[in-house]
PDB file as gemmi writes it, atoms N, CA and C in Angstrom:
CRYST1    1.000    1.000    1.000  90.00  90.00  90.00 P 1                      
ATOM      1  N   UNK A   1       0.821  -1.180   0.000  1.00  0.00           N  
ATOM      2  CA  UNK A   1       0.000   0.000   0.000  1.00  0.00           C  
ATOM      3  C   UNK A   1       0.872   1.253   0.000  1.00  0.00           C  
ATOM      4  N   UNK A   2       1.959   1.206   0.727  1.00  0.00           N  
ATOM      5  CA  UNK A   2       2.805   2.396   0.832  1.00  0.00           C  
ATOM      6  C   UNK A   2       3.373   2.800  -0.522  1.00  0.00           C  
ATOM      7  N   UNK A   3       3.848   1.833  -1.286  1.00  0.00           N  
ATOM      8  CA  UNK A   3       4.427   2.174  -2.584  1.00  0.00           C  
ATOM      9  C   UNK A   3       3.361   2.709  -3.537  1.00  0.00           C  
ATOM     10  N   UNK A   4       2.179   2.153  -3.464  1.00  0.00           N  
ATOM     11  CA  UNK A   4       1.099   2.635  -4.328  1.00  0.00           C  
ATOM     12  C   UNK A   4       0.734   4.074  -3.966  1.00  0.00           C  
ATOM     13  N   UNK A   5       0.739   4.399  -2.688  1.00  0.00           N  
ATOM     14  CA  UNK A   5       0.461   5.756  -2.253  1.00  0.00           C  
ATOM     15  C   UNK A   5       1.582   6.701  -2.690  1.00  0.00           C  
ATOM     16  N   UNK A   6       2.832   6.275  -2.476  1.00  0.00           N  
ATOM     17  CA  UNK A   6       3.980   7.122  -2.842  1.00  0.00           C  
ATOM     18  C   UNK A   6       4.033   7.391  -4.336  1.00  0.00           C  
ATOM     19  N   UNK A   7       3.647   6.416  -5.146  1.00  0.00           N  
ATOM     20  CA  UNK A   7       3.731   6.581  -6.598  1.00  0.00           C  
ATOM     21  C   UNK A   7       2.462   7.187  -7.195  1.00  0.00           C  
ATOM     22  N   UNK A   8       1.498   7.513  -6.352  1.00  0.00           N  
ATOM     23  CA  UNK A   8       0.290   8.163  -6.825  1.00  0.00           C  
ATOM     24  C   UNK A   8      -0.725   7.246  -7.470  1.00  0.00           C  
ATOM     25  N   UNK A   9      -0.532   5.932  -7.328  1.00  0.00           N  
ATOM     26  CA  UNK A   9      -1.483   4.996  -7.920  1.00  0.00           C  
ATOM     27  C   UNK A   9      -2.799   4.959  -7.149  1.00  0.00           C  
ATOM     28  N   UNK A  10      -2.736   5.302  -5.866  1.00  0.00           N  
ATOM     29  CA  UNK A  10      -3.929   5.412  -5.028  1.00  0.00           C  
ATOM     30  C   UNK A  10      -3.787   6.660  -4.170  1.00  0.00           C  
ATOM     31  N   UNK A  11      -4.905   7.114  -3.633  1.00  0.00           N  
ATOM     32  CA  UNK A  11      -4.899   8.264  -2.736  1.00  0.00           C  
ATOM     33  C   UNK A  11      -5.059   7.812  -1.290  1.00  0.00           C  
ATOM     34  N   UNK A  12      -4.939   8.752  -0.355  1.00  0.00           N  
ATOM     35  CA  UNK A  12      -5.064   8.417   1.074  1.00  0.00           C  
ATOM     36  C   UNK A  12      -6.400   7.756   1.428  1.00  0.00           C  
ATOM     37  N   UNK A  13      -7.481   8.189   0.809  1.00  0.00           N  
ATOM     38  CA  UNK A  13      -8.793   7.597   1.115  1.00  0.00           C  
ATOM     39  C   UNK A  13      -8.866   6.150   0.649  1.00  0.00           C  
ATOM     40  N   UNK A  14      -8.318   5.875  -0.538  1.00  0.00           N  
ATOM     41  CA  UNK A  14      -8.307   4.494  -1.032  1.00  0.00           C  
ATOM     42  C   UNK A  14      -7.436   3.617  -0.135  1.00  0.00           C  
ATOM     43  N   UNK A  15      -6.304   4.140   0.286  1.00  0.00           N  
ATOM     44  CA  UNK A  15      -5.414   3.391   1.178  1.00  0.00           C  
ATOM     45  C   UNK A  15      -6.136   3.048   2.481  1.00  0.00           C  
ATOM     46  N   UNK A  16      -6.796   4.037   3.069  1.00  0.00           N  
ATOM     47  CA  UNK A  16      -7.508   3.819   4.332  1.00  0.00           C  
ATOM     48  C   UNK A  16      -8.614   2.778   4.167  1.00  0.00           C  
ATOM     49  N   UNK A  17      -9.349   2.852   3.062  1.00  0.00           N  
ATOM     50  CA  UNK A  17     -10.424   1.881   2.826  1.00  0.00           C  
ATOM     51  C   UNK A  17      -9.867   0.477   2.647  1.00  0.00           C  
ATOM     52  N   UNK A  18      -8.786   0.346   1.900  1.00  0.00           N  
ATOM     53  CA  UNK A  18      -8.178  -0.974   1.685  1.00  0.00           C  
ATOM     54  C   UNK A  18      -7.638  -1.544   2.990  1.00  0.00           C  
ATOM     55  N   UNK A  19      -6.988  -0.715   3.801  1.00  0.00           N  
ATOM     56  CA  UNK A  19      -6.461  -1.193   5.085  1.00  0.00           C  
ATOM     57  C   UNK A  19      -7.583  -1.606   6.026  1.00  0.00           C  
ATOM     58  N   UNK A  20      -8.682  -0.860   6.024  1.00  0.00           N  
ATOM     59  CA  UNK A  20      -9.824  -1.228   6.870  1.00  0.00           C  
ATOM     60  C   UNK A  20     -10.414  -2.559   6.421  1.00  0.00           C  
ATOM     61  N   UNK A  21     -10.546  -2.747   5.114  1.00  0.00           N  
ATOM     62  CA  UNK A  21     -11.075  -4.005   4.590  1.00  0.00           C  
ATOM     63  C   UNK A  21     -10.146  -5.165   4.950  1.00  0.00           C  
ATOM     64  N   UNK A  22      -8.838  -4.937   4.798  1.00  0.00           N  
ATOM     65  CA  UNK A  22      -7.873  -5.983   5.136  1.00  0.00           C  
ATOM     66  C   UNK A  22      -7.942  -6.321   6.622  1.00  0.00           C  
ATOM     67  N   UNK A  23      -8.053  -5.333   7.479  1.00  0.00           N  
ATOM     68  CA  UNK A  23      -8.138  -5.577   8.923  1.00  0.00           C  
ATOM     69  C   UNK A  23      -9.366  -6.420   9.263  1.00  0.00           C  
ATOM     70  N   UNK A  24     -10.489  -6.114   8.618  1.00  0.00           N  
ATOM     71  CA  UNK A  24     -11.704  -6.912   8.848  1.00  0.00           C  
ATOM     72  C   UNK A  24     -11.506  -8.344   8.371  1.00  0.00           C  
ATOM     73  N   UNK A  25     -10.912  -8.504   7.201  1.00  0.00           N  
ATOM     74  CA  UNK A  25     -10.664  -9.835   6.648  1.00  0.00           C  
ATOM     75  C   UNK A  25      -9.790 -10.657   7.591  1.00  0.00           C  
ATOM     76  N   UNK A  26      -8.718 -10.065   8.071  1.00  0.00           N  
ATOM     77  CA  UNK A  26      -7.821 -10.773   8.990  1.00  0.00           C  
ATOM     78  C   UNK A  26      -8.559 -11.170  10.260  1.00  0.00           C  
ATOM     79  N   UNK A  27      -9.305 -10.248  10.840  1.00  0.00           N  
ATOM     80  CA  UNK A  27     -10.008 -10.522  12.093  1.00  0.00           C  
ATOM     81  C   UNK A  27     -11.074 -11.599  11.934  1.00  0.00           C  
ATOM     82  N   UNK A  28     -11.744 -11.625  10.787  1.00  0.00           N  
ATOM     83  CA  UNK A  28     -12.873 -12.534  10.602  1.00  0.00           C  
ATOM     84  C   UNK A  28     -12.511 -13.875   9.976  1.00  0.00           C  
ATOM     85  N   UNK A  29     -11.432 -13.935   9.196  1.00  0.00           N  
ATOM     86  CA  UNK A  29     -11.193 -15.125   8.384  1.00  0.00           C  
ATOM     87  C   UNK A  29      -9.839 -15.796   8.557  1.00  0.00           C  
ATOM     88  N   UNK A  30      -8.853 -15.075   9.063  1.00  0.00           N  
ATOM     89  CA  UNK A  30      -7.498 -15.619   9.101  1.00  0.00           C  
ATOM     90  C   UNK A  30      -7.123 -16.104  10.488  1.00  0.00           C  
ATOM     91  N   UNK A  31      -6.295 -17.130  10.519  1.00  0.00           N  
ATOM     92  CA  UNK A  31      -5.637 -17.539  11.756  1.00  0.00           C  
ATOM     93  C   UNK A  31      -4.220 -16.972  11.695  1.00  0.00           C  
ATOM     94  N   UNK A  32      -3.879 -16.124  12.633  1.00  0.00           N  
ATOM     95  CA  UNK A  32      -2.547 -15.533  12.668  1.00  0.00           C  
ATOM     96  C   UNK A  32      -1.669 -16.420  13.532  1.00  0.00           C  
ATOM     97  N   UNK A  33      -0.587 -16.922  12.956  1.00  0.00           N  
ATOM     98  CA  UNK A  33       0.280 -17.883  13.625  1.00  0.00           C  
ATOM     99  C   UNK A  33       1.602 -17.238  14.027  1.00  0.00           C  
ATOM    100  N   UNK A  34       2.178 -17.674  15.139  1.00  0.00           N  
ATOM    101  CA  UNK A  34       3.487 -17.135  15.521  1.00  0.00           C  
ATOM    102  C   UNK A  34       4.579 -17.666  14.595  1.00  0.00           C  
ATOM    103  N   UNK A  35       5.640 -16.893  14.462  1.00  0.00           N  
ATOM    104  CA  UNK A  35       6.800 -17.313  13.685  1.00  0.00           C  
ATOM    105  C   UNK A  35       7.824 -17.881  14.660  1.00  0.00           C  
ATOM    106  N   UNK A  36       8.357 -19.054  14.341  1.00  0.00           N  
ATOM    107  CA  UNK A  36       9.270 -19.751  15.242  1.00  0.00           C  
ATOM    108  C   UNK A  36      10.724 -19.593  14.804  1.00  0.00           C  
ATOM    109  N   UNK A  37      11.616 -19.893  15.700  1.00  0.00           N  
ATOM    110  CA  UNK A  37      13.038 -19.883  15.369  1.00  0.00           C  
ATOM    111  C   UNK A  37      13.365 -20.864  14.263  1.00  0.00           C  
ATOM    112  N   UNK A  38      12.704 -22.002  14.263  1.00  0.00           N  
ATOM    113  CA  UNK A  38      12.924 -22.995  13.214  1.00  0.00           C  
ATOM    114  C   UNK A  38      12.534 -22.464  11.846  1.00  0.00           C  
ATOM    115  N   UNK A  39      11.470 -21.670  11.805  1.00  0.00           N  
ATOM    116  CA  UNK A  39      11.049 -21.086  10.537  1.00  0.00           C  
ATOM    117  C   UNK A  39      12.069 -20.052  10.048  1.00  0.00           C  
ATOM    118  N   UNK A  40      12.652 -19.292  10.966  1.00  0.00           N  
ATOM    119  CA  UNK A  40      13.709 -18.353  10.568  1.00  0.00           C  
ATOM    120  C   UNK A  40      14.910 -19.105  10.012  1.00  0.00           C  
ATOM    121  N   UNK A  41      15.268 -20.221  10.633  1.00  0.00           N  
ATOM    122  CA  UNK A  41      16.401 -21.008  10.129  1.00  0.00           C  
ATOM    123  C   UNK A  41      16.089 -21.599   8.754  1.00  0.00           C  
ATOM    124  N   UNK A  42      14.866 -22.094   8.577  1.00  0.00           N  
ATOM    125  CA  UNK A  42      14.474 -22.630   7.265  1.00  0.00           C  
ATOM    126  C   UNK A  42      14.503 -21.522   6.220  1.00  0.00           C  
ATOM    127  N   UNK A  43      14.018 -20.343   6.581  1.00  0.00           N  
ATOM    128  CA  UNK A  43      14.027 -19.214   5.644  1.00  0.00           C  
ATOM    129  C   UNK A  43      15.454 -18.864   5.233  1.00  0.00           C  
ATOM    130  N   UNK A  44      16.378 -18.912   6.182  1.00  0.00           N  
ATOM    131  CA  UNK A  44      17.782 -18.621   5.861  1.00  0.00           C  
ATOM    132  C   UNK A  44      18.317 -19.628   4.845  1.00  0.00           C  
ATOM    133  N   UNK A  45      17.933 -20.883   4.980  1.00  0.00           N  
ATOM    134  CA  UNK A  45      18.359 -21.905   4.009  1.00  0.00           C  
ATOM    135  C   UNK A  45      17.752 -21.636   2.633  1.00  0.00           C  
ATOM    136  N   UNK A  46      16.497 -21.191   2.602  1.00  0.00           N  
ATOM    137  CA  UNK A  46      15.858 -20.879   1.326  1.00  0.00           C  
ATOM    138  C   UNK A  46      16.574 -19.714   0.645  1.00  0.00           C  
ATOM    139  N   UNK A  47      16.890 -18.672   1.412  1.00  0.00           N  
ATOM    140  CA  UNK A  47      17.560 -17.495   0.856  1.00  0.00           C  
ATOM    141  C   UNK A  47      18.951 -17.853   0.349  1.00  0.00           C  
ATOM    142  N   UNK A  48      19.594 -18.829   0.997  1.00  0.00           N  
ATOM    143  CA  UNK A  48      20.928 -19.249   0.562  1.00  0.00           C  
ATOM    144  C   UNK A  48      20.926 -19.883  -0.826  1.00  0.00           C  
ATOM    145  N   UNK A  49      19.768 -20.253  -1.321  1.00  0.00           N  
ATOM    146  CA  UNK A  49      19.666 -20.772  -2.685  1.00  0.00           C  
ATOM    147  C   UNK A  49      19.551 -19.556  -3.621  1.00  0.00           C  
ATOM    148  N   UNK A  50      20.701 -18.934  -3.864  1.00  0.00           N  
ATOM    149  CA  UNK A  50      20.767 -17.639  -4.543  1.00  0.00           C  
ATOM    150  C   UNK A  50      20.060 -17.607  -5.891  1.00  0.00           C  
ATOM    151  N   UNK A  51      20.059 -18.699  -6.606  1.00  0.00           N  
ATOM    152  CA  UNK A  51      19.436 -18.729  -7.934  1.00  0.00           C  
ATOM    153  C   UNK A  51      17.934 -18.453  -7.864  1.00  0.00           C  
ATOM    154  N   UNK A  52      17.330 -18.703  -6.695  1.00  0.00           N  
ATOM    155  CA  UNK A  52      15.890 -18.470  -6.547  1.00  0.00           C  
ATOM    156  C   UNK A  52      15.562 -16.985  -6.468  1.00  0.00           C  
ATOM    157  N   UNK A  53      16.510 -16.172  -6.011  1.00  0.00           N  
ATOM    158  CA  UNK A  53      16.284 -14.735  -5.904  1.00  0.00           C  
ATOM    159  C   UNK A  53      15.268 -14.338  -4.853  1.00  0.00           C  
ATOM    160  N   UNK A  54      15.129 -15.152  -3.807  1.00  0.00           N  
ATOM    161  CA  UNK A  54      14.147 -14.856  -2.767  1.00  0.00           C  
ATOM    162  C   UNK A  54      14.598 -13.716  -1.867  1.00  0.00           C  
ATOM    163  N   UNK A  55      13.655 -12.869  -1.497  1.00  0.00           N  
ATOM    164  CA  UNK A  55      13.880 -11.869  -0.459  1.00  0.00           C  
ATOM    165  C   UNK A  55      13.613 -12.543   0.882  1.00  0.00           C  
ATOM    166  N   UNK A  56      14.181 -11.977   1.942  1.00  0.00           N  
ATOM    167  CA  UNK A  56      14.067 -12.589   3.268  1.00  0.00           C  
ATOM    168  C   UNK A  56      12.614 -12.774   3.696  1.00  0.00           C  
ATOM    169  N   UNK A  57      11.797 -11.760   3.504  1.00  0.00           N  
ATOM    170  CA  UNK A  57      10.393 -11.866   3.904  1.00  0.00           C  
ATOM    171  C   UNK A  57       9.647 -12.950   3.149  1.00  0.00           C  
ATOM    172  N   UNK A  58       9.933 -13.061   1.855  1.00  0.00           N  
ATOM    173  CA  UNK A  58       9.291 -14.108   1.054  1.00  0.00           C  
ATOM    174  C   UNK A  58       9.724 -15.495   1.524  1.00  0.00           C  
ATOM    175  N   UNK A  59      11.009 -15.626   1.834  1.00  0.00           N  
ATOM    176  CA  UNK A  59      11.518 -16.907   2.330  1.00  0.00           C  
ATOM    177  C   UNK A  59      10.852 -17.277   3.647  1.00  0.00           C  
ATOM    178  N   UNK A  60      10.628 -16.293   4.497  1.00  0.00           N  
ATOM    179  CA  UNK A  60       9.975 -16.559   5.779  1.00  0.00           C  
ATOM    180  C   UNK A  60       8.525 -16.992   5.572  1.00  0.00           C  
ATOM    181  N   UNK A  61       7.844 -16.376   4.630  1.00  0.00           N  
ATOM    182  CA  UNK A  61       6.480 -16.815   4.319  1.00  0.00           C  
ATOM    183  C   UNK A  61       6.476 -18.273   3.851  1.00  0.00           C  
ATOM    184  N   UNK A  62       7.417 -18.616   3.001  1.00  0.00           N  
ATOM    185  CA  UNK A  62       7.500 -20.003   2.523  1.00  0.00           C  
ATOM    186  C   UNK A  62       7.797 -20.966   3.667  1.00  0.00           C  
ATOM    187  N   UNK A  63       8.694 -20.578   4.563  1.00  0.00           N  
ATOM    188  CA  UNK A  63       9.044 -21.447   5.689  1.00  0.00           C  
ATOM    189  C   UNK A  63       7.845 -21.674   6.604  1.00  0.00           C  
ATOM    190  N   UNK A  64       7.101 -20.621   6.882  1.00  0.00           N  
ATOM    191  CA  UNK A  64       5.915 -20.764   7.743  1.00  0.00           C  
ATOM    192  C   UNK A  64       4.865 -21.633   7.057  1.00  0.00           C  
ATOM    193  N   UNK A  65       4.649 -21.411   5.776  1.00  0.00           N  
ATOM    194  CA  UNK A  65       3.679 -22.217   5.032  1.00  0.00           C  
ATOM    195  C   UNK A  65       4.095 -23.682   5.027  1.00  0.00           C  
ATOM    196  N   UNK A  66       5.390 -23.915   4.862  1.00  0.00           N  
ATOM    197  CA  UNK A  66       5.899 -25.284   4.839  1.00  0.00           C  
ATOM    198  C   UNK A  66       5.589 -26.008   6.134  1.00  0.00           C  
ATOM    199  N   UNK A  67       5.840 -25.350   7.241  1.00  0.00           N  
ATOM    200  CA  UNK A  67       5.607 -25.985   8.547  1.00  0.00           C  
ATOM    201  C   UNK A  67       4.138 -26.292   8.788  1.00  0.00           C  
ATOM    202  N   UNK A  68       3.252 -25.494   8.219  1.00  0.00           N  
ATOM    203  CA  UNK A  68       1.822 -25.664   8.462  1.00  0.00           C  
ATOM    204  C   UNK A  68       1.099 -26.372   7.317  1.00  0.00           C  
ATOM    205  N   UNK A  69       1.849 -26.818   6.311  1.00  0.00           N  
ATOM    206  CA  UNK A  69       1.236 -27.528   5.203  1.00  0.00           C  
ATOM    207  C   UNK A  69       0.318 -26.654   4.367  1.00  0.00           C  
ATOM    208  N   UNK A  70       0.642 -25.367   4.290  1.00  0.00           N  
ATOM    209  CA  UNK A  70      -0.209 -24.418   3.580  1.00  0.00           C  
ATOM    210  C   UNK A  70       0.324 -24.141   2.179  1.00  0.00           C  
ATOM    211  N   UNK A  71      -0.547 -23.670   1.338  1.00  0.00           N  
ATOM    212  CA  UNK A  71      -0.182 -23.198   0.006  1.00  0.00           C  
ATOM    213  C   UNK A  71      -0.058 -21.687   0.063  1.00  0.00           C  
ATOM    214  N   UNK A  72       0.999 -21.150  -0.541  1.00  0.00           N  
ATOM    215  CA  UNK A  72       1.191 -19.702  -0.612  1.00  0.00           C  
ATOM    216  C   UNK A  72       0.527 -19.191  -1.883  1.00  0.00           C  
ATOM    217  N   UNK A  73      -0.399 -18.258  -1.718  1.00  0.00           N  
ATOM    218  CA  UNK A  73      -1.047 -17.597  -2.853  1.00  0.00           C  
ATOM    219  C   UNK A  73      -0.390 -16.234  -3.004  1.00  0.00           C  
ATOM    220  N   UNK A  74       0.037 -15.908  -4.210  1.00  0.00           N  
ATOM    221  CA  UNK A  74       0.825 -14.697  -4.407  1.00  0.00           C  
ATOM    222  C   UNK A  74       0.625 -14.098  -5.785  1.00  0.00           C  
ATOM    223  N   UNK A  75       0.917 -12.808  -5.874  1.00  0.00           N  
ATOM    224  CA  UNK A  75       0.969 -12.117  -7.163  1.00  0.00           C  
ATOM    225  C   UNK A  75       2.402 -12.044  -7.678  1.00  0.00           C  
ATOM    226  N   UNK A  76       3.357 -12.501  -6.871  1.00  0.00           N  
ATOM    227  CA  UNK A  76       4.788 -12.414  -7.167  1.00  0.00           C  
ATOM    228  C   UNK A  76       5.239 -13.658  -7.930  1.00  0.00           C  
ATOM    229  N   UNK A  77       5.626 -13.476  -9.187  1.00  0.00           N  
ATOM    230  CA  UNK A  77       6.028 -14.612 -10.016  1.00  0.00           C  
ATOM    231  C   UNK A  77       7.265 -15.313  -9.465  1.00  0.00           C  
ATOM    232  N   UNK A  78       8.212 -14.550  -8.944  1.00  0.00           N  
ATOM    233  CA  UNK A  78       9.442 -15.145  -8.409  1.00  0.00           C  
ATOM    234  C   UNK A  78       9.127 -16.019  -7.190  1.00  0.00           C  
ATOM    235  N   UNK A  79       8.294 -15.522  -6.306  1.00  0.00           N  
ATOM    236  CA  UNK A  79       7.900 -16.296  -5.125  1.00  0.00           C  
ATOM    237  C   UNK A  79       7.146 -17.557  -5.546  1.00  0.00           C  
ATOM    238  N   UNK A  80       6.227 -17.421  -6.502  1.00  0.00           N  
ATOM    239  CA  UNK A  80       5.450 -18.574  -6.974  1.00  0.00           C  
ATOM    240  C   UNK A  80       6.350 -19.641  -7.575  1.00  0.00           C  
ATOM    241  N   UNK A  81       7.394 -19.222  -8.283  1.00  0.00           N  
ATOM    242  CA  UNK A  81       8.318 -20.179  -8.897  1.00  0.00           C  
ATOM    243  C   UNK A  81       9.237 -20.824  -7.872  1.00  0.00           C  
ATOM    244  N   UNK A  82       9.631 -20.076  -6.847  1.00  0.00           N  
ATOM    245  CA  UNK A  82      10.570 -20.582  -5.846  1.00  0.00           C  
ATOM    246  C   UNK A  82       9.921 -21.589  -4.903  1.00  0.00           C  
ATOM    247  N   UNK A  83       8.652 -21.415  -4.596  1.00  0.00           N  
ATOM    248  CA  UNK A  83       7.989 -22.288  -3.629  1.00  0.00           C  
ATOM    249  C   UNK A  83       8.147 -23.765  -3.912  1.00  0.00           C  
ATOM    250  N   UNK A  84       7.746 -24.233  -5.076  1.00  0.00           N  
ATOM    251  CA  UNK A  84       7.884 -25.668  -5.358  1.00  0.00           C  
ATOM    252  C   UNK A  84       9.330 -26.173  -5.303  1.00  0.00           C  
ATOM    253  N   UNK A  85      10.286 -25.307  -5.632  1.00  0.00           N  
ATOM    254  CA  UNK A  85      11.691 -25.703  -5.587  1.00  0.00           C  
ATOM    255  C   UNK A  85      12.101 -26.038  -4.153  1.00  0.00           C  
ATOM    256  N   UNK A  86      11.548 -25.310  -3.168  1.00  0.00           N  
ATOM    257  CA  UNK A  86      11.893 -25.580  -1.766  1.00  0.00           C  
ATOM    258  C   UNK A  86      10.844 -26.453  -1.092  1.00  0.00           C  
ATOM    259  N   UNK A  87       9.912 -26.988  -1.879  1.00  0.00           N  
ATOM    260  CA  UNK A  87       8.943 -27.942  -1.342  1.00  0.00           C  
ATOM    261  C   UNK A  87       7.667 -27.325  -0.799  1.00  0.00           C  
ATOM    262  N   UNK A  88       7.359 -26.101  -1.211  1.00  0.00           N  
ATOM    263  CA  UNK A  88       6.158 -25.435  -0.720  1.00  0.00           C  
ATOM    264  C   UNK A  88       5.226 -25.174  -1.901  1.00  0.00           C  
ATOM    265  N   UNK A  89       3.988 -25.664  -1.848  1.00  0.00           N  
ATOM    266  CA  UNK A  89       3.060 -25.396  -2.934  1.00  0.00           C  
ATOM    267  C   UNK A  89       2.736 -23.913  -3.018  1.00  0.00           C  
ATOM    268  N   UNK A  90       2.665 -23.395  -4.227  1.00  0.00           N  
ATOM    269  CA  UNK A  90       2.299 -21.997  -4.426  1.00  0.00           C  
ATOM    270  C   UNK A  90       1.228 -21.901  -5.499  1.00  0.00           C  
ATOM    271  N   UNK A  91       0.509 -20.806  -5.448  1.00  0.00           N  
ATOM    272  CA  UNK A  91      -0.505 -20.521  -6.468  1.00  0.00           C  
ATOM    273  C   UNK A  91      -0.311 -19.081  -6.908  1.00  0.00           C  
ATOM    274  N   UNK A  92       0.031 -18.892  -8.174  1.00  0.00           N  
ATOM    275  CA  UNK A  92       0.187 -17.547  -8.717  1.00  0.00           C  
ATOM    276  C   UNK A  92      -1.200 -17.010  -9.064  1.00  0.00           C  
ATOM    277  N   UNK A  93      -1.535 -15.882  -8.495  1.00  0.00           N  
ATOM    278  CA  UNK A  93      -2.820 -15.240  -8.771  1.00  0.00           C  
ATOM    279  C   UNK A  93      -2.648 -14.304  -9.943  1.00  0.00           C  
ATOM    280  N   UNK A  94      -3.506 -14.431 -10.923  1.00  0.00           N  
ATOM    281  CA  UNK A  94      -3.409 -13.566 -12.109  1.00  0.00           C  
ATOM    282  C   UNK A  94      -4.695 -12.823 -12.349  1.00  0.00           C  
TER     283      UNK A  94                                                      
END                                                                             
């Protein structure tokens, strides 16, 4: 949201509405799970696979999903491609 606001793709009112909608979605539909030390270590191993081009945050998402048997849904093509390589199912949203 921040980059979209900075680049003028959305205005402050749109940002506020999207954040409010996201907050409601999280509160009503999502289970928020703690991140463990083991997941940080797994993420570090994923990032060490330099050819994947993973960012640290993306690697951590994959590690958490892996531990919980979840599929990562993403708009990021690089993340979607890297997931199966490290054993995590991904779904690219288009």
